[in-house]
Structures are given as C-alpha cells and as structure tokens.
N, C-alpha and C positions, 0 to 999 in steps of 0.2 A: 644552460648558459643564459637563456633569456630570463629565467627567474632571477639569477644573480644580477643581471643587468638592471632588472626592474627594482630589486632591492637597493642597488647602488643609487639609482635615480631618486628613490624615496628618501634615502639617507641624505642625499645632497639637498633635497628640498627642505628637509627639517633643519639641516645645517644653515641654509640661507635664511630661513625664518628666525633661527636662533641669533644669527649675526645681526639681522635687522632689529630684533628686540634689544640686543645689547647696544646697538648704535642709538636706538631711541632713548635708552637710559642715559647715555652720555650727553645726548642733546638736552635732555631734561635738566641735567646738572648745569649746563652752560646757559640755557635760556630762561630758566625759572619754571615754576610750577604751571602757570597758565599756558605758556608757550609749549611746554612739554606735553601737557594734556592734549592740546590741539594737534601736536605732531603725532602723538600716540593714536589719537582717533583717526587721523588720516591714514596712518599705516594699517590700522585694524580694518578700516573701511575697504582699502584696496585688497587686503588679504581675504576679506569676506567675499569680494567679487571674484578673486582668483579661485577661492575654494568652490564657489558656485560653478564656475566654468569647468574646473578640473573634476569636481564631483559628478556633474552630469555627464561629462565625457567619459569618466571612469565607469559609471553605471552602464552607459551604452556599450563601451568596450567589453565589459564583463558579460553583458548579454550576448553580444556577437560571438564571444569566445566560448561561452559555456552553455548557451541555449541548446546546442545540438547534442550536448552530453546528457540532457535531462530526458525523462520518460516521455515528455510531450513531443519530442522529435519523432518518436516511434509511432505516435498515434495510439488511441485507445484500442485495446485488444478485445473489447466487448461492445456490442451495439448500444447497450444502455450507457456505457461509459462515455460515448460520444457526447451525450447531453451534459454529462458532468464536465467534460472538457470545455464545451461551449459556455457553460455557466462560469467556469473558472476564468476563461479568457475575458468574458464580459466584465467580471469583477476586477480583473487585472487592468483592463483598459480604463475603467472608471477611476479606480484608485490611483492608477499611474498618471492619468491626466491631472487629477487633484494634487498628487504629490509634486509633479513638476511645476505646476502653477504656484503652489504655496511656497516651494523652495525658492523659486525665482523672486517672488515678491518679498520673502523674508530677507534674502541676502541683498537684493537690490535696494530695499528700503534702508537697510543698515548702511549701505554705501551712500545713497542719495541724501539721507537726512542725518548725516554726521554733523557734529558740532561745528558751527561757523560763527564768525564775528557778526553780531547783529541779528542772528536768528533766534527766535524765541519759540519754545515748545508749545504746541497747541493742546490745551487740556480738553479731553473728549471723554467724559465719564460714562455716558450711556446713550444707546440708540435702540429703541424698541423695534424699529424697522429692520435694522441689521440683525438683531437678536432673532427675530422671526425668520429672516432669510436663511441664516446659517444653522437654524434648528429645523425648520420645516423641510427644506430641500434635502439635507442628508437623511432625515427621517423617512421621507417618501422613497428616496433611492434605496435605502437599506431595506425597507419594507418590500419593495419590488424584488430585490435580490433574495430575500428570505422566502417569498412566495414561490419563486422559481426553484429554490432549494427544496422546499417542502413538497412541491409537485413531483420532483425527481425521486425524493426519498420515499414518498408514499407508493410510487410505482414499483421500485425495486424491493420494497418490503411488503408489498401487497400480494395478492393472489398470483401465483406463477401460471403460465400457460398450461393447458391440460396435457400437452405432450412433453412436459418437462421431465428431465432426469431428476432423480432424487438421490442426494448424497448427504450423509451425515458426517460432520467434522467435529471432533472433540479435542479440546485443548487441555494440556496438563503440563506441569513443570517437568521438562521443558521440551515439548514436542507436540505433534498432531497425530491423531488417529482418524482413519476414514472408514466408513461403512456404507455398503451399497445393498439395497434390497435384492433378493434373488428373483426367480421367475414369477413369484407371486406379486412383485412390485410393492411389497409392504415391509417396512422395517419392524423387526420384532421389539417387544417391550424390554425395558431395562430397569434395574433397581440398583441403587448405589450400594445397598447392603450385600449384593452378590459379587462386588468387585474383589478380585483376588489375582494372584499371579497367573492363573490359567484362564481367567475371564476378566480381562483388563477393562472392558467396557461395562461389565455388570449385566450382561444379557441374561434374560430369563429363559432358560432352556425349556421350561414348561410351555412356553408360547411357541407353537409350531412355526410361526412367522419368522422366528430366529434361525430355523434349521437350514435355510438357504441363503442367509445373509453373508456377504463377502467383505473382507477387510484387507485391501491392498496396502502396500507401504507407500504408494504414490497415488495421488488423485488423478484419475483419468476422466477427461471430458471430451465431448464430441463437438467438432466444429459445426457451428450453425444450429445447434440444438440447445434450447434453454435448459438451464440446470438450476434446481432449487437446493440451496444449502440449508440444512438444519444444524444449527450451531450450538454446541454445549461446552461446558467446562467441568473438570473433575475436582478442581481445587480452588484456585483464585480466579479473579477476573483476567481474562485474556482478551485479545482482539484479533479477529481474522482480517488481516490486511492483504488486499489483492491489488497492489500498485499498478500492475500492467492493465488490469481491468477497471481501474479507477473506483474501486469499491472497498468498503470495510464495514465490519459489524462486530460489536462486543460479544464475547463468549462469557456468559454469566452462570455461575454454579446454581443449578436448580431451576433455571429459567431459560428454556430453549428459545433461541432467536432464529429468524429466517432471513434469507436474502436470495434473490435470483438474478441471473444474467445470461447472456447469450455470447459465447466465444466467437470471435470473427476469424481468427487465423490459427492454423495448427502450429505446434512448436517448431516444426521444420520450416514453415513459412516465415515465422518470426526470426529464425536464425538467418534466413536470407535477407529479411528486411533490415536487421541490425548489423549484418556482417559478422556476427559472432557465432561460430559453429558450436559453441558450448552453451548457448543461451537456454535458459529454463524459466518458465513462469514460476514465480515465487509466491509462497504464503508466508507472510511475516506476522509477528505479534506486535501490534501497535499500542499495546498497553504494558507499561513496566510491570513485570510479574515476578521478579526475583533475581538472584545473582547471575543466572545463566540466561537471562532474557534475550541477550544478544544472539544466542545460538538457536533460538526457537524458529527454525526455518523449515518450511515444507516445499514440496515440488508438485507442480501441476503439469501434466502432459496433455495437450490438446491434440487429438488425433481424428482420423476419419471414423465413420461408423464401423467399417469393416475391421479396422485396426482395434477399435474399442472392443468389438465382439471377441476377437482373438485373445486380447489381454484378459478379459473376464473369464474366458473359457479355461485359462491357465490356473485360475484361482480355485482354492478349495474352501467350501463354506466353513466358517469359524466353528460351527457345531461339530463338524467332523474332525477339526483340529483339536477341539477339546475332548472329543470322544472318538478316537481313531478306531475303536472296536466296532462302532456303528457305521463306519464308512464302507459302503458297498464295494468300493474299489479295493479295499484291503482284504475282502473275502474272496475275491476272484482267484488269486494264486492258490489258496487252499483247495478250492473246488477243482481247479485244473489238476493239482497234484493228486487229489483223490481219484479223479477220473483216469489219470495216467496209471495209478497203482492198480485200479480195477482192470484196466486193459492188459497190463503186464501179467497179472494173476491169471486172467482168462487165457492168455497166450500160453502159459505154462501148463495149466490144468487141461487144456484141450488135447494135447498130445498124449497125456497120461490116460485120459479117458479113452482115447482111440486105441491105445495098446491093450487096455483092459477089455 
C-alpha cells in the first residue's frame, strides 16, 4: 500500500510540473518573448530549488529506509574486512560531503543567479589559483585513499600467518570446487592434461601428496583461525567474491592467486545476528563468466575446531574415490568374511576329527 501511495505522490508531482510548464507557455503567448523568458527562468529557478530540497530529503530517506538491509548493517565477518569497512566509510564520508556541497551550490546558484532586469553576466575565463585548488586537493585526497587501499591489499594478498588453514578453490562454468590437504598439510600437484570425468581437478596421482587430499562440496572454515585460499580457474576468468568477509580475488586460468582472512563468527552466530535461521556465507562470482554466471554460488560454513574435525573425518580422500580398490576401508569386509569362513570350517572339522 505504501508503494502505491508513493507512486501516486510522484505522479502528482509530475502532473503539477507539467501544468506549470503549460501555464508558462500560455503566459509567453500573452506577454511576449522577453517576458515569457523571464517568467520561464523564474519557474525553472524555483523548480531547481525544490528539486534540491526534495532530492536531498529523498537521499536521506532512502538511506534511513534501506541502510539496515545492506551487508554493512551486519558488520564484517572477518577481522581483515573490518579495515576494508573503515576504508569504505572514510571514502563515503569524503565523497558524501563533497556531493552535498556541490549539489547545494549547483542548484542554489541556478536559483540565485537567474536572469533579472539590469543584471549582467560576469565573464570569468580563467583562474590559475582555482585550477590549482581543485586539482591539487582532490589529487592529494585520492592519493591518501589509494595508499590506504594498497596497504590493506598487500596485507590480505601477502604471506598468511604460519598457523593458517590451506584451502584450494577452483572455479569453472558454473560452480566451485574445494580441496583440502590431508594430514601431510600439503596439496598434491595438478596437471590440466589429467582432467577428466573421474579426476575433475586434474590431480597427479603419482604425487603421494594427493593421496590424502579431501574435496568437500561445501567450504568449511574455523572461527578465529586464519585461512589461506589458493584460487584457480579451469576455463575462463572467474572471481571469488566473499561479500560477508569484504574480500574478493580473481580466478585466472593458469595463474594461481592467493588471499587470506580470519573468520570472526560461526554460521550459527551469524544466523542469530541477522535474525535469519537459513543464513549461509556465500561465495559469488564477481566476474561475468557466461550464460549461467548468475547461478555460480558456493557456500561457506564457519564452525568451531571440533565441528571442523568431525566434518573432515566424514570425508574420503579423492584418491580413494578415484581408486576404490585401494581404499583400506573397502578391504575390511572381505577380511572379516574370510575369517568368519575359516572359523566356521574349523568348527565343522573339529567334531569330525574327534570322531575319527
């Protein structure tokens, strides 16, 4: 109902403006060209002033109405993302102040310096002083903002802490694949020539480091523990977007990229913070990558260390998935069956020998 009322108000405003414009045309016919121009300028000047007031009020109203719906209301879900938020807000304050001041001056000048009888326009072709002011001040401001941005960028793309988890994420049209090192803490080697339906990442099984690597369908992270992402792509350029953590990094074919961060809240804690019982941390593709780009979504579950260990224990190394005959767990039932057969045979043979 509120939306329809708002649309009705907007329509009425446009109708009033249209009627004023038509009235201005009729006045121009009656008063002549000069008087009509002056009348038209006065109308436009007042409309400029009204647009300024309504525009600023509308921007403020939209902010009050929608700010709580943005991700900023939830806060950054990573420690490193807090710095990104601070940098963003600093940029927003600076550009916001400049925007408000310039808009006020723009529309106020349009109103104040409208055409009037006896007023002559002042010809002002050039001022070196003003040129220097509006060139040097923005240049210095932007340089400071860029320096802040580079400092945060070098941190999250630099060396991760020594106790960091290691997770590989690979993009392809249109989904994500994840790989964790096993107990050896090392990711096995890959070759693109080995990629097939049974080896979707192209793992080199001759490298023993691959024998304990794990590939879950969901990315699991530990609250408070740094994680280093090794990012790859199998086809076109993708982009690992982590909006809740305030981070993103391109996934480029043939060129692994890295990124690290520290999750602050578990998935359950975020569900409480957002009031959404179905909340999930998302991985989105921030690079247009094809027809189904919109569907390229992954899920991150941030859990405690104990929960993480339980989830990892449920997984079977991809080596054993590719070669089930080499999986020790598959050999156990056969051994038990053989032992049972021997025991049954012994039980039958023993009475026979006793009779003999």
